[in-house]
C-alpha positions as CSV (number, residue, x, y, z in Angstrom):
1,X,-59.8,-27.6,7.9
2,X,-56.6,-29.2,6.8
3,X,-56.8,-32.5,4.9
4,X,-54.9,-35.5,6.2
5,X,-52.6,-35.2,3.2
6,X,-51.7,-31.7,4.3
7,X,-51.2,-32.7,7.9
8,X,-48.9,-35.6,6.8
9,X,-46.9,-33.3,4.5
10,X,-46.6,-30.8,7.3
11,X,-45.2,-33.4,9.6
12,X,-42.8,-34.7,7.0
13,X,-41.4,-31.3,6.1
14,X,-41.8,-29.1,9.2
15,X,-41.4,-31.5,12.1
16,X,-38.0,-33.1,11.2
17,X,-36.8,-32.3,14.8
18,X,-39.2,-35.0,16.0
19,X,-38.3,-37.7,13.5
20,X,-36.0,-39.7,15.7
21,X,-35.4,-43.0,14.0
22,X,-31.7,-42.3,14.0
23,X,-31.5,-42.6,17.8
24,X,-30.3,-46.0,19.2
25,X,-32.9,-45.9,22.0
26,X,-35.7,-46.0,19.3
27,X,-34.2,-49.1,17.6
28,X,-35.5,-52.6,17.7
29,X,-33.5,-54.7,20.2
30,X,-32.4,-58.0,18.6
31,X,-32.7,-59.9,21.9
32,X,-36.5,-59.3,21.9
33,X,-37.1,-59.4,18.1
34,X,-39.4,-62.4,18.7
35,X,-40.8,-61.5,22.1
36,X,-44.3,-62.3,21.0
37,X,-43.2,-65.8,20.0
38,X,-41.3,-66.3,23.2
39,X,-44.4,-65.5,25.3
40,X,-46.6,-67.7,23.1
41,X,-44.2,-70.6,23.6
42,X,-44.2,-70.0,27.4
43,X,-44.4,-67.1,29.8
44,X,-41.3,-68.3,31.5
45,X,-39.3,-68.0,28.2
46,X,-40.7,-64.5,27.7
47,X,-39.7,-63.4,31.2
48,X,-36.2,-64.8,30.7
49,X,-35.9,-62.9,27.4
50,X,-36.8,-59.6,29.0
51,X,-34.3,-60.2,31.8
52,X,-31.5,-60.7,29.3
53,X,-32.0,-57.2,28.0
54,X,-31.7,-55.9,31.6
55,X,-28.4,-57.9,32.0
56,X,-27.0,-55.9,29.1
57,X,-27.2,-52.8,31.2
58,X,-24.5,-54.0,33.7
59,X,-21.4,-53.0,31.7
60,X,-23.1,-49.7,30.7
61,X,-23.7,-48.9,34.3
62,X,-20.1,-49.9,35.2
63,X,-18.7,-47.5,32.7
64,X,-21.0,-44.6,33.7
65,X,-20.2,-45.1,37.4
66,X,-16.4,-44.9,36.6
67,X,-16.8,-41.8,34.4
68,X,-15.4,-38.5,35.6
69,X,-18.7,-36.8,34.7
70,X,-20.4,-39.1,37.3
71,X,-17.8,-37.9,39.9
72,X,-18.6,-34.3,38.9
73,X,-22.3,-34.9,39.4
74,X,-21.7,-36.5,42.8
75,X,-19.5,-33.6,43.9
76,X,-22.0,-31.0,42.7
77,X,-24.8,-32.6,44.7
78,X,-22.6,-32.8,47.8
79,X,-21.6,-29.1,47.5
80,X,-25.2,-28.0,46.9
81,X,-26.4,-29.9,50.0
82,X,-23.6,-28.4,52.2
83,X,-24.6,-24.9,50.9
84,X,-28.3,-25.6,51.5
85,X,-29.1,-25.3,47.8
86,X,-31.6,-27.2,45.7
87,X,-31.0,-30.5,43.9
88,X,-33.8,-30.9,41.3
89,X,-34.4,-33.9,39.1
90,X,-36.3,-33.0,35.9
91,X,-38.0,-35.5,33.6
92,X,-41.0,-36.1,31.3
93,X,-43.2,-39.2,31.1
94,X,-41.2,-42.2,32.5
95,X,-38.3,-40.0,33.5
96,X,-40.7,-37.5,35.2
97,X,-42.1,-40.3,37.3
98,X,-38.5,-41.4,38.0
99,X,-37.7,-37.9,39.2
100,X,-40.7,-37.9,41.5
101,X,-39.6,-41.3,42.9
102,X,-36.1,-40.1,43.5
103,X,-37.4,-37.1,45.5
104,X,-39.8,-39.4,47.5
105,X,-36.9,-41.9,48.3
106,X,-34.8,-39.0,49.5
107,X,-37.6,-37.7,51.7
108,X,-37.9,-41.2,53.3
109,X,-34.2,-41.2,54.1
110,X,-33.3,-37.6,54.9
111,X,-33.3,-35.8,58.2
112,X,-36.0,-33.1,58.6
113,X,-33.6,-30.2,58.1
114,X,-32.6,-31.4,54.6
115,X,-35.8,-33.1,53.4
116,X,-36.7,-30.2,51.1
117,X,-33.3,-30.1,49.5
118,X,-34.1,-32.6,46.8
119,X,-37.1,-31.8,44.5
120,X,-38.6,-33.0,41.2
121,X,-40.0,-31.4,38.2
122,X,-42.2,-33.5,36.0
123,X,-43.4,-32.0,32.7
124,X,-47.0,-31.2,33.3
125,X,-46.7,-31.2,37.0
126,X,-47.5,-33.9,39.5
127,X,-50.8,-34.7,37.7
128,X,-48.8,-36.1,34.9
129,X,-47.8,-38.9,37.2
130,X,-51.1,-40.6,36.5
131,X,-51.9,-39.3,33.0
132,X,-49.5,-37.8,30.5
133,X,-50.4,-34.2,29.5
134,X,-50.8,-34.3,25.7
135,X,-48.2,-32.3,23.7
136,X,-46.5,-30.7,26.8
137,X,-43.2,-32.6,26.1
138,X,-43.0,-31.0,22.6
139,X,-42.4,-27.5,23.9
140,X,-39.3,-26.2,25.8
141,X,-41.4,-23.3,27.1
142,X,-43.1,-25.6,29.6
143,X,-39.8,-26.9,31.0
144,X,-38.5,-23.4,31.2
145,X,-41.5,-22.1,33.1
146,X,-41.4,-25.0,35.7
147,X,-37.7,-24.1,36.4
148,X,-38.7,-20.5,36.9
149,X,-41.5,-21.5,39.2
150,X,-38.9,-23.4,41.3
151,X,-36.7,-20.3,41.6
152,X,-33.6,-22.1,40.4
153,X,-30.5,-20.0,41.0
154,X,-26.7,-20.1,41.1
155,X,-25.4,-23.0,43.3
156,X,-28.5,-25.2,42.7
157,X,-28.1,-28.5,40.8
158,X,-30.5,-29.5,38.1
159,X,-30.4,-33.1,36.7
160,X,-32.3,-33.4,33.5
161,X,-33.2,-37.0,32.7
162,X,-34.2,-38.0,29.2
163,X,-33.6,-41.4,27.5
164,X,-33.4,-39.9,24.0
165,X,-31.4,-36.8,25.0
166,X,-33.7,-34.5,23.0
167,X,-37.1,-34.2,24.8
168,X,-38.0,-30.6,24.2
169,X,-39.5,-29.8,27.6
170,X,-36.4,-31.2,29.3
171,X,-34.1,-29.3,27.1
172,X,-36.1,-26.2,28.1
173,X,-35.6,-26.9,31.8
174,X,-31.9,-27.6,31.2
175,X,-31.4,-24.3,29.3
176,X,-33.4,-22.3,31.8
177,X,-31.4,-23.6,34.7
178,X,-28.1,-23.2,32.9
179,X,-28.9,-19.6,32.1
180,X,-29.7,-19.0,35.8
181,X,-26.1,-20.2,36.6
182,X,-27.1,-23.5,38.2
183,X,-24.9,-26.6,37.8
184,X,-26.8,-28.6,35.2
185,X,-26.4,-32.3,34.3
186,X,-28.2,-34.3,31.6
187,X,-28.5,-38.1,31.9
188,X,-29.2,-39.6,28.5
189,X,-29.1,-43.2,27.0
190,X,-27.8,-42.4,23.6
191,X,-24.4,-41.3,22.3
192,X,-24.5,-37.6,22.8
193,X,-22.8,-36.8,19.5
194,X,-25.8,-38.2,17.6
195,X,-28.6,-35.8,18.8
196,X,-26.0,-33.0,19.1
197,X,-25.1,-33.3,15.5
198,X,-28.7,-33.7,14.2
199,X,-30.8,-31.4,16.4
200,X,-30.3,-27.7,17.0
201,X,-31.9,-27.8,20.5
202,X,-29.5,-30.5,21.6
203,X,-26.4,-28.7,20.2
204,X,-27.4,-25.5,22.1
205,X,-28.0,-27.3,25.4
206,X,-25.0,-29.7,25.2
207,X,-22.7,-26.8,24.3
208,X,-23.7,-24.6,27.2
209,X,-20.7,-24.1,29.6
210,X,-23.0,-24.9,32.7
211,X,-24.2,-28.2,31.2
212,X,-22.5,-31.6,31.7
213,X,-23.9,-34.4,29.6
214,X,-23.4,-37.9,30.9
215,X,-24.3,-40.2,28.0
216,X,-24.9,-43.9,28.6
217,X,-25.8,-45.5,25.3
218,X,-27.7,-48.7,26.0
219,X,-29.2,-49.7,22.6
220,X,-32.8,-50.4,22.0
221,X,-35.5,-51.1,24.7
222,X,-37.0,-54.5,25.2
223,X,-40.2,-53.2,23.6
224,X,-39.0,-50.8,20.9
225,X,-39.1,-47.2,22.0
226,X,-40.6,-48.0,25.4
227,X,-38.2,-45.9,27.6
228,X,-40.1,-46.8,30.7
229,X,-38.0,-50.0,30.6
230,X,-34.2,-50.2,30.3
231,X,-33.3,-46.5,30.0
232,X,-35.2,-45.4,33.1
233,X,-33.8,-48.4,35.0
234,X,-30.3,-47.3,34.1
235,X,-31.0,-43.7,34.9
236,X,-32.5,-44.6,38.3
237,X,-29.4,-46.5,39.2
238,X,-27.0,-43.8,38.2
239,X,-29.0,-40.8,39.7
240,X,-29.6,-42.6,43.0
241,X,-26.0,-43.7,43.3
242,X,-24.8,-40.1,42.8
243,X,-27.2,-39.0,45.5
244,X,-26.2,-41.7,48.0
245,X,-22.5,-41.2,47.4
246,X,-22.9,-37.4,47.7
247,X,-24.1,-37.8,51.3
248,X,-21.3,-40.4,52.1
249,X,-23.6,-43.4,52.3
250,X,-22.8,-45.1,49.1
251,X,-22.0,-48.8,48.7
252,X,-18.8,-50.3,47.3
253,X,-20.0,-51.4,43.9
254,X,-23.3,-50.3,42.5
255,X,-22.9,-52.2,39.2
256,X,-22.1,-55.4,41.0
257,X,-25.1,-55.0,43.3
258,X,-27.3,-54.4,40.2
259,X,-25.9,-57.6,38.6
260,X,-26.5,-59.5,41.8
261,X,-30.1,-58.3,41.8
262,X,-30.6,-59.4,38.2
263,X,-29.0,-62.8,38.9
264,X,-31.4,-63.4,41.7
265,X,-34.4,-62.4,39.6
266,X,-33.2,-64.8,36.9
267,X,-33.3,-67.9,39.2
268,X,-35.8,-70.5,37.9
269,X,-38.1,-70.2,40.9
270,X,-38.4,-66.5,40.5
271,X,-38.9,-66.6,36.7
272,X,-41.6,-69.2,37.3
273,X,-43.3,-67.0,39.9
274,X,-43.3,-63.9,37.7
275,X,-44.5,-66.0,34.7
276,X,-47.3,-67.6,36.7
277,X,-48.5,-64.2,37.9
278,X,-48.4,-62.9,34.3
279,X,-50.7,-65.8,33.3
280,X,-53.0,-65.0,36.2
281,X,-53.3,-61.3,35.3
282,X,-53.7,-62.1,31.5
283,X,-56.6,-64.4,32.3
284,X,-58.3,-61.7,34.4
285,X,-58.2,-59.3,31.4
286,X,-59.4,-62.0,29.0
287,X,-62.4,-62.4,31.2
288,X,-63.0,-58.6,30.8
289,X,-62.4,-58.1,34.5
290,X,-60.3,-55.5,36.2
291,X,-57.3,-55.5,38.6
292,X,-56.9,-53.2,41.6
293,X,-53.5,-53.2,43.2
294,X,-53.3,-52.5,46.9
295,X,-50.2,-51.1,48.5
296,X,-49.1,-48.4,50.8
297,X,-45.3,-48.1,51.2
298,X,-44.7,-48.7,47.5
299,X,-47.8,-47.0,46.2
300,X,-45.7,-44.6,44.0
301,X,-43.7,-47.4,42.4
302,X,-46.8,-49.3,41.5
303,X,-48.6,-46.2,40.3
304,X,-45.6,-45.5,38.0
305,X,-45.8,-48.8,36.1
306,X,-49.6,-48.9,36.1
307,X,-50.2,-45.5,34.6
308,X,-47.5,-46.0,31.9
309,X,-49.5,-48.9,30.5
310,X,-52.0,-46.5,29.1
311,X,-50.0,-44.7,26.4
312,X,-47.7,-47.7,25.7
313,X,-50.5,-50.2,25.1
314,X,-53.5,-47.9,24.4
315,X,-55.4,-48.8,27.5
316,X,-57.9,-46.6,29.3
317,X,-56.1,-44.1,31.6
318,X,-57.0,-43.8,35.3
319,X,-60.6,-42.8,35.7
320,X,-61.6,-39.5,37.4
321,X,-64.7,-39.7,39.6
322,X,-66.3,-36.9,37.7
323,X,-66.0,-38.7,34.3
324,X,-68.8,-41.2,34.9
325,X,-69.0,-42.4,31.3
326,X,-65.3,-42.9,30.8
327,X,-64.1,-46.5,30.6
328,X,-62.4,-47.9,33.7
329,X,-58.6,-48.5,33.6
330,X,-57.8,-52.2,33.3
331,X,-55.5,-51.9,36.3
332,X,-55.6,-49.3,39.1
333,X,-53.8,-48.6,42.4
334,X,-55.3,-47.9,45.8
335,X,-54.2,-47.8,49.4
336,X,-56.6,-49.2,52.1
337,X,-54.9,-47.0,54.7
338,X,-56.4,-43.6,54.3
339,X,-58.7,-41.3,52.1
340,X,-57.4,-39.9,48.8
341,X,-56.0,-36.5,50.0
342,X,-53.8,-38.2,52.6
343,X,-53.0,-41.0,50.1
344,X,-51.6,-38.5,47.6
345,X,-49.5,-36.9,50.4
346,X,-48.2,-40.4,51.4
347,X,-47.5,-41.2,47.8
348,X,-45.4,-38.1,47.2
349,X,-44.1,-37.8,50.8
350,X,-45.1,-34.1,50.5
351,X,-48.0,-31.9,49.3
352,X,-48.7,-32.4,45.6
353,X,-47.2,-29.8,43.2
354,X,-49.6,-29.5,40.3
355,X,-49.9,-26.7,37.7
356,X,-52.6,-24.1,37.9
357,X,-51.6,-22.1,34.9
358,X,-54.2,-19.6,33.5
359,X,-54.8,-18.5,29.9
360,X,-52.6,-15.6,30.7
361,X,-49.7,-18.0,31.6
362,X,-50.1,-19.8,28.3
363,X,-50.1,-16.5,26.4
364,X,-46.9,-15.4,28.2
365,X,-45.3,-18.7,27.1
366,X,-46.5,-18.2,23.5
367,X,-48.5,-21.4,23.7
368,X,-52.1,-20.0,23.9
369,X,-53.0,-21.6,20.6
370,X,-52.3,-25.0,22.0
371,X,-55.0,-24.6,24.7
372,X,-57.4,-22.4,22.7
373,X,-60.3,-24.8,23.1
374,X,-59.6,-25.9,26.7
375,X,-57.0,-25.4,29.4
376,X,-55.6,-28.8,30.5
377,X,-57.2,-30.2,33.7
378,X,-54.0,-30.8,35.7
379,X,-54.5,-28.9,38.9
380,X,-54.5,-30.3,42.5
381,X,-58.3,-30.4,42.3
382,X,-58.1,-32.6,39.2
383,X,-55.6,-34.9,40.9
384,X,-57.9,-35.4,43.9
385,X,-60.6,-36.7,41.5
386,X,-58.4,-39.7,40.9
387,X,-59.3,-41.6,44.1
388,X,-56.4,-43.8,45.1
389,X,-57.5,-43.8,48.8
390,X,-59.8,-46.1,50.7
391,X,-63.0,-44.8,49.2
392,X,-65.2,-47.4,47.5
393,X,-64.8,-47.4,43.8
394,X,-68.2,-48.4,42.4
395,X,-66.9,-49.0,38.9
396,X,-64.4,-51.6,40.3
397,X,-66.7,-53.6,42.6
398,X,-65.9,-56.8,40.6
399,X,-62.2,-56.0,40.3
400,X,-59.7,-58.6,41.5
401,X,-57.7,-57.2,44.4
402,X,-53.9,-57.8,44.3
403,X,-51.7,-56.8,47.3
404,X,-48.1,-56.0,46.5
405,X,-45.3,-55.6,49.1
406,X,-41.6,-55.5,49.0
407,X,-38.6,-55.9,51.3
408,X,-34.9,-56.2,50.6
409,X,-35.4,-60.0,50.5
410,X,-38.6,-60.6,48.5
411,X,-41.5,-59.2,46.6
412,X,-44.9,-60.6,47.4
413,X,-47.9,-60.5,45.1
414,X,-51.0,-61.7,47.0
415,X,-54.4,-62.5,45.6
416,X,-57.4,-63.8,47.4
417,X,-56.2,-67.4,47.1
418,X,-52.7,-67.3,45.6
419,X,-49.3,-66.0,46.7
420,X,-46.5,-65.3,44.2
421,X,-43.1,-64.8,45.9
422,X,-40.0,-63.4,44.2
423,X,-36.9,-63.7,46.3
424,X,-34.8,-60.6,45.4
425,X,-32.2,-60.5,48.2
426,X,-31.0,-57.1,47.2
427,X,-28.1,-55.1,48.6
428,X,-29.4,-52.5,51.2
429,X,-28.7,-48.8,50.5
430,X,-29.8,-45.6,52.2
431,X,-32.5,-44.8,49.5
432,X,-33.5,-48.4,49.3
433,X,-32.4,-48.2,45.7
434,X,-32.4,-51.9,44.8
435,X,-35.7,-52.5,46.5
436,X,-37.2,-49.9,44.2
437,X,-35.3,-51.3,41.2
438,X,-36.3,-54.9,41.8
439,X,-40.0,-53.9,42.1
440,X,-39.7,-51.7,39.0
441,X,-38.3,-54.6,36.9
442,X,-40.8,-57.1,38.1
443,X,-43.7,-54.7,37.4
444,X,-42.3,-53.8,34.0
445,X,-42.0,-57.5,33.1
446,X,-45.5,-58.3,34.3
447,X,-47.2,-55.4,32.5
448,X,-45.2,-56.1,29.3
449,X,-45.8,-59.8,29.4
450,X,-49.5,-59.5,29.9
451,X,-49.8,-57.1,27.0
452,X,-47.7,-59.4,24.8
453,X,-49.9,-62.3,25.6
454,X,-53.0,-60.1,24.8
455,X,-51.4,-59.5,21.3
456,X,-50.8,-55.8,21.9
457,X,-47.1,-56.2,20.9
458,X,-46.0,-57.5,17.5
459,X,-42.4,-58.9,17.6
460,X,-41.1,-56.3,20.0
461,X,-43.1,-53.3,18.5
462,X,-45.8,-51.7,20.6
463,X,-48.4,-51.6,17.8
464,X,-51.2,-50.5,20.2
465,X,-49.7,-47.1,20.6
466,X,-51.2,-43.7,21.4
467,X,-50.0,-40.8,19.3
468,X,-50.5,-38.0,21.8
469,X,-47.3,-36.0,20.9
470,X,-45.0,-35.5,18.0
471,X,-42.4,-38.1,19.2
472,X,-45.2,-40.8,19.4
473,X,-46.5,-39.8,15.9
474,X,-43.0,-40.4,14.6
475,X,-42.7,-43.7,16.4
476,X,-46.1,-44.7,15.1
477,X,-45.0,-44.0,11.6
478,X,-41.9,-46.1,12.0
479,X,-43.9,-49.0,13.4
480,X,-46.3,-48.9,10.5
481,X,-43.4,-48.7,8.1
482,X,-41.8,-51.8,9.7
483,X,-45.0,-53.9,10.0
484,X,-46.4,-53.0,6.6
485,X,-43.1,-53.0,4.7
486,X,-43.6,-49.4,3.3
487,X,-41.4,-46.4,3.3
488,X,-41.6,-43.6,6.0
489,X,-43.4,-41.1,3.8
490,X,-46.2,-43.5,2.8
491,X,-46.5,-44.7,6.4
492,X,-46.9,-41.1,7.5
493,X,-49.7,-40.5,5.1
494,X,-51.4,-43.7,6.1
495,X,-51.2,-42.8,9.8
496,X,-52.7,-39.3,9.3
497,X,-55.4,-40.9,7.1
498,X,-56.3,-43.2,10.0
499,X,-56.3,-40.4,12.5
500,X,-58.8,-38.6,10.2
501,X,-61.0,-41.6,9.8
502,X,-61.1,-42.5,13.5
503,X,-62.1,-38.9,14.3
504,X,-65.2,-39.4,12.1
505,X,-66.1,-42.8,13.5
506,X,-68.3,-43.4,16.5
507,X,-66.1,-45.8,18.6
508,X,-68.1,-45.2,21.7
509,X,-66.0,-45.0,24.9
510,X,-63.2,-47.1,23.3
511,X,-60.1,-45.3,22.2
512,X,-58.6,-47.0,19.2
513,X,-54.9,-46.8,18.4
514,X,-54.5,-45.3,14.9
515,X,-51.3,-47.3,14.6
516,X,-52.9,-50.6,15.1
517,X,-55.9,-49.5,13.0
518,X,-53.6,-48.7,10.1
519,X,-51.8,-52.0,10.3
520,X,-55.0,-54.0,10.6
521,X,-56.5,-52.1,7.6
522,X,-53.4,-52.6,5.5
523,X,-53.2,-56.3,6.3
524,X,-56.9,-56.7,5.4
525,X,-56.5,-55.0,2.1
526,X,-53.5,-57.1,1.3
527,X,-55.3,-60.3,2.1
528,X,-58.2,-59.1,-0.1
529,X,-55.9,-58.5,-3.0
530,X,-54.2,-61.9,-2.5
531,X,-57.6,-63.6,-2.8
532,X,-58.4,-61.8,-6.0
């Protein structure tokens, strides 16, 4: 068995393609440098700080919408629709959930004869909507195979979405579609020359004649590296605008409509309502109680934010009914309208598309070693074990129920005895784009604010971080280096030492972030030396 020193040295020397500190999307955003202090001063101040970062997206969106590459994307989608070809959005993690949401929004809008024209590929399949599939994003083979399973061909359009521009599984889907003569677009939130000049996989993909890269550099996220926030917001706006304009149902000025939405959310009464709800939810967690969100129409939107809290803040993931001893997720989502199988169909607006790959499939992709001990449980059967329907959840009998609804005019968050109203007054569009965006932003702010108040963020770094793939290992190393004032190599060794120590500890059902564990241990040792 390899020692932690050997594992650290292997990462330092052999995984340079996943050391991404040079990307602007991974940087610390100066606007939120003291986010923890802002929320400690008042939740309203913290909410206002987060909304300032979103406002910085407006000029970025304006430039992207005026770009000839955006026009090319819009035209390609229109041509594919007229020729009855596929339009496929492909993403991983936050952008995978965005891809699924874009497909669902299309299916709500489209006539029956074209509902199936727009599809989504999420790395790991639909199961990854509720729980990221460990290590899948590190391998282009998985993205390639999912494109092959979709039978992508000439005339189809594939839109890869990745904040950093380098996610291996998305690069795999992009290359596979390009080699099948599809029209391929890549939406990224960094200057394309940066990953192209540093990473071989990006240079190959960006240089392919069938690939058009629309880069939209938008600087650091509100919580450093958390691409579920600003980058996915920007990519949702641009992708949905292209789709709406392609069918001739666009609006006059998407950037202005986006700005108007943000201005409305920034009104004092709305900031106060969001802040008051953050305080409410924080208090519930401090009491060691759970939250169960209830929704129907916006079930997918709420699922997206809620499930993303697990890897970002090291919270328990959604609990399967066959994992009795697993801890319950702090927040969960259910619909009171129907049983789980129908709830999943209503969520996706279609039958779920999960992966049922066998050992032979993994062997064919040259990834059998990755699943040598156990094939990932990510099939439709596994998805159905996460009961989002109206079944009674015994482990959540004492959970606080929170109903969430949204219209073009307001977002309502209703508890048993309190109503929190956020007046959004968004511009209507065919895909209800700004209703989805307003709800996304409010949920992102709520979940981030509650975690900041629970001290799971330091400055604007997510110190309670899972390290389930190589990108997150790198991010964890950089967080440790920043918080403990040490260089990257030393931080790498400390992280792998912590991973090794935690593997030997009996932590019960609690999963401990090796990043936070390392920082806490280092601070304790430093304080001990200071006393001496």
